[in-house]
C-alpha positions as CSV (number, residue, x, y, z in Angstrom):
1,X,-233.0,-164.3,-36.9
2,X,-231.9,-162.8,-40.0
3,X,-228.3,-161.4,-40.6
4,X,-228.4,-157.7,-41.2
5,X,-226.9,-157.2,-44.6
6,X,-225.6,-153.9,-43.8
7,X,-223.0,-155.4,-41.6
8,X,-221.5,-157.4,-44.2
9,X,-218.4,-156.6,-46.2
10,X,-219.5,-156.0,-50.0
11,X,-218.2,-158.3,-52.5
12,X,-215.8,-155.7,-54.1
13,X,-215.3,-156.0,-57.9
14,X,-212.4,-154.3,-59.6
15,X,-213.7,-150.9,-60.8
16,X,-212.3,-149.0,-63.5
17,X,-210.7,-146.6,-60.9
18,X,-209.0,-149.4,-59.1
19,X,-207.6,-150.9,-62.4
20,X,-206.0,-147.6,-63.3
21,X,-204.7,-147.2,-59.7
22,X,-203.0,-150.8,-60.3
23,X,-201.7,-149.8,-63.8
24,X,-200.3,-146.5,-62.1
25,X,-198.4,-148.5,-59.5
26,X,-197.1,-150.8,-62.0
27,X,-195.8,-147.9,-63.8
28,X,-193.9,-146.7,-60.8
29,X,-196.5,-144.2,-59.2
30,X,-196.5,-145.1,-55.4
31,X,-199.0,-142.3,-54.7
32,X,-201.6,-144.6,-56.5
33,X,-201.0,-147.3,-54.1
34,X,-202.1,-145.0,-51.3
35,X,-205.4,-144.7,-53.0
36,X,-205.7,-148.5,-53.0
37,X,-205.0,-148.6,-49.5
38,X,-207.6,-146.0,-48.6
39,X,-210.2,-147.8,-50.5
40,X,-209.6,-151.4,-49.1
41,X,-208.3,-150.4,-45.7
42,X,-211.6,-151.1,-44.0
43,X,-212.2,-154.6,-45.6
44,X,-208.8,-155.7,-45.1
45,X,-208.6,-154.6,-41.3
46,X,-212.1,-156.4,-40.6
47,X,-210.9,-159.6,-42.2
48,X,-207.8,-159.5,-40.2
49,X,-209.8,-158.6,-36.8
50,X,-212.3,-161.5,-37.5
51,X,-209.2,-163.9,-37.9
52,X,-206.9,-162.7,-35.1
53,X,-209.4,-161.3,-32.5
54,X,-207.7,-158.3,-31.3
55,X,-207.3,-154.6,-32.9
56,X,-203.5,-154.4,-32.5
57,X,-202.9,-157.7,-34.3
58,X,-205.4,-156.7,-36.9
59,X,-203.6,-153.5,-37.5
60,X,-200.3,-155.3,-37.8
61,X,-201.7,-157.8,-40.1
62,X,-203.4,-155.3,-42.5
63,X,-200.2,-153.3,-42.7
64,X,-198.4,-156.3,-43.6
65,X,-200.9,-157.5,-46.1
66,X,-200.7,-154.2,-47.9
67,X,-196.9,-154.2,-47.8
68,X,-197.1,-157.7,-49.4
69,X,-199.7,-156.5,-52.0
70,X,-197.3,-153.6,-53.0
71,X,-194.2,-155.9,-53.2
72,X,-196.1,-158.5,-55.4
73,X,-198.6,-156.4,-57.4
74,X,-196.7,-157.4,-60.6
75,X,-198.2,-160.8,-59.9
76,X,-201.8,-159.7,-59.9
77,X,-203.9,-161.1,-62.7
78,X,-206.3,-158.2,-64.0
79,X,-208.7,-160.9,-65.1
80,X,-209.4,-161.5,-61.5
81,X,-211.3,-159.0,-59.0
82,X,-208.6,-157.1,-57.3
83,X,-210.3,-157.4,-53.9
84,X,-210.4,-161.2,-54.1
85,X,-206.5,-161.0,-54.8
86,X,-205.8,-158.7,-52.2
87,X,-208.0,-160.3,-49.5
88,X,-206.3,-163.6,-50.4
89,X,-203.0,-162.1,-49.4
90,X,-204.7,-161.1,-46.0
91,X,-206.2,-164.4,-45.5
92,X,-202.9,-166.4,-46.2
93,X,-201.1,-163.9,-43.6
94,X,-203.7,-164.4,-41.1
95,X,-203.5,-168.2,-41.4
96,X,-199.7,-168.0,-41.1
97,X,-200.0,-166.1,-37.9
98,X,-202.5,-168.6,-36.5
99,X,-200.4,-171.3,-37.0
100,X,-197.8,-169.7,-34.9
101,X,-200.0,-169.6,-32.0
102,X,-200.7,-172.4,-29.3
103,X,-203.9,-174.1,-30.6
104,X,-207.3,-173.0,-29.4
105,X,-209.3,-175.2,-27.3
106,X,-212.8,-175.3,-26.0
107,X,-214.5,-177.2,-23.2
108,X,-216.5,-180.0,-25.1
109,X,-217.6,-181.7,-21.8
110,X,-219.3,-178.6,-20.8
111,X,-221.1,-178.4,-24.2
112,X,-222.2,-182.1,-24.0
113,X,-223.5,-181.4,-20.4
114,X,-226.4,-179.4,-21.8
115,X,-226.6,-181.1,-25.2
116,X,-227.2,-179.8,-28.7
117,X,-230.5,-178.9,-30.2
118,X,-231.4,-180.5,-33.4
119,X,-233.0,-177.3,-35.0
120,X,-229.7,-175.5,-35.1
121,X,-230.0,-172.2,-37.4
122,X,-227.5,-171.5,-39.9
123,X,-225.0,-168.8,-38.9
124,X,-226.3,-166.3,-41.7
125,X,-229.7,-166.2,-39.8
126,X,-227.9,-164.9,-36.7
127,X,-228.2,-161.2,-36.4
128,X,-225.0,-159.5,-36.0
129,X,-225.6,-156.3,-34.0
130,X,-224.7,-154.8,-30.5
131,X,-223.7,-157.5,-27.8
132,X,-223.9,-160.3,-30.3
133,X,-221.1,-159.1,-32.3
134,X,-218.9,-160.1,-29.4
135,X,-220.4,-163.6,-29.1
136,X,-219.9,-164.2,-33.0
137,X,-216.2,-163.1,-32.7
138,X,-216.0,-165.7,-29.8
139,X,-217.5,-168.4,-31.8
140,X,-215.3,-167.6,-34.8
141,X,-212.1,-167.9,-32.6
142,X,-213.2,-171.6,-31.5
143,X,-213.2,-172.7,-35.4
144,X,-210.1,-174.3,-36.8
145,X,-208.3,-171.4,-38.6
146,X,-208.9,-172.7,-42.2
147,X,-212.6,-173.3,-41.6
148,X,-212.9,-169.9,-40.0
149,X,-211.4,-168.2,-43.0
150,X,-213.9,-169.9,-45.4
151,X,-216.9,-168.8,-43.2
152,X,-215.6,-165.3,-43.1
153,X,-215.1,-165.1,-46.9
154,X,-218.4,-166.5,-47.5
155,X,-220.7,-164.7,-45.2
156,X,-218.9,-161.6,-44.5
157,X,-217.4,-160.8,-47.9
158,X,-220.1,-162.7,-50.1
159,X,-217.4,-164.6,-51.9
160,X,-218.8,-167.5,-53.9
161,X,-217.4,-171.0,-53.4
162,X,-215.3,-170.3,-56.7
163,X,-213.7,-167.3,-55.3
164,X,-212.8,-169.0,-52.1
165,X,-211.4,-172.0,-54.0
166,X,-209.3,-169.5,-56.0
167,X,-208.3,-167.2,-53.1
168,X,-207.3,-170.0,-50.8
169,X,-205.8,-172.4,-53.5
170,X,-207.9,-175.3,-52.3
171,X,-210.3,-177.3,-54.1
172,X,-214.0,-176.6,-54.4
173,X,-215.0,-179.6,-52.6
174,X,-212.7,-178.7,-49.9
175,X,-214.4,-175.3,-49.4
176,X,-217.8,-177.1,-49.4
177,X,-216.5,-179.3,-46.5
178,X,-215.1,-176.7,-44.6
179,X,-218.1,-174.4,-45.0
180,X,-220.3,-177.3,-43.9
181,X,-218.2,-177.9,-40.8
182,X,-218.1,-174.3,-39.8
183,X,-221.8,-173.7,-39.9
184,X,-222.5,-176.7,-37.9
185,X,-220.1,-175.6,-35.4
186,X,-221.3,-171.8,-35.1
187,X,-224.9,-173.2,-35.1
188,X,-224.1,-175.4,-32.2
189,X,-222.2,-172.8,-30.5
190,X,-225.3,-170.5,-30.8
191,X,-227.7,-172.9,-29.7
192,X,-225.5,-173.7,-26.6
193,X,-225.5,-170.0,-25.9
194,X,-229.1,-169.8,-26.2
195,X,-230.0,-172.8,-23.9
196,X,-227.8,-171.2,-21.1
197,X,-229.6,-167.9,-21.4
198,X,-232.9,-170.0,-21.3
199,X,-231.8,-172.0,-18.2
200,X,-230.6,-168.8,-16.5
201,X,-234.0,-167.0,-17.0
202,X,-235.8,-170.1,-15.9
203,X,-234.0,-170.1,-12.5
204,X,-234.6,-166.4,-12.1
205,X,-238.4,-167.2,-12.3
206,X,-238.5,-170.1,-10.0
207,X,-240.5,-169.7,-7.0
208,X,-238.5,-168.9,-4.0
209,X,-239.1,-171.1,-0.9
210,X,-239.6,-169.4,2.5
């Protein structure tokens, strides 16, 4: 299955207009920051939602991310894409929020009961549409928070490994390692779900005894 690229967040480079808005904010024009919020509201909210899992938490996190961006905009390095800087603020905030939660757990015994298929597809081959969106969100929630963030930035926001390394302030080798773990985990979750569906369909077609 092929991931529909239309569902992915674009990798947003800093445009001339955005650079102008940032400069105006630095000069004290608060209205210019409203333009920044309007432009990036959707990608920031979506990132927070994929990390935190509920609309209310995502809205709160997005709002806090923009507040922090406004507060620290004087630290922004114009040589970096503005989107990378802004989304890194949202990413770090979501990671902090996740750390305050009780750790998520999954029933590994249930998974091992069915076994894992060897020909696991990469997560980017899984189409995200309709009811599958809910499944993908469920799979993301079972990932360790840092692995989840690396996967989201790579496949939903098209960040390069260098971009992720810079945004999360981790080494490139750590990015590769977390990305590999996250891919494997998502593939296992996907295969497990497909196996359950196949077994259910098989039982439905079994001949009934009289």
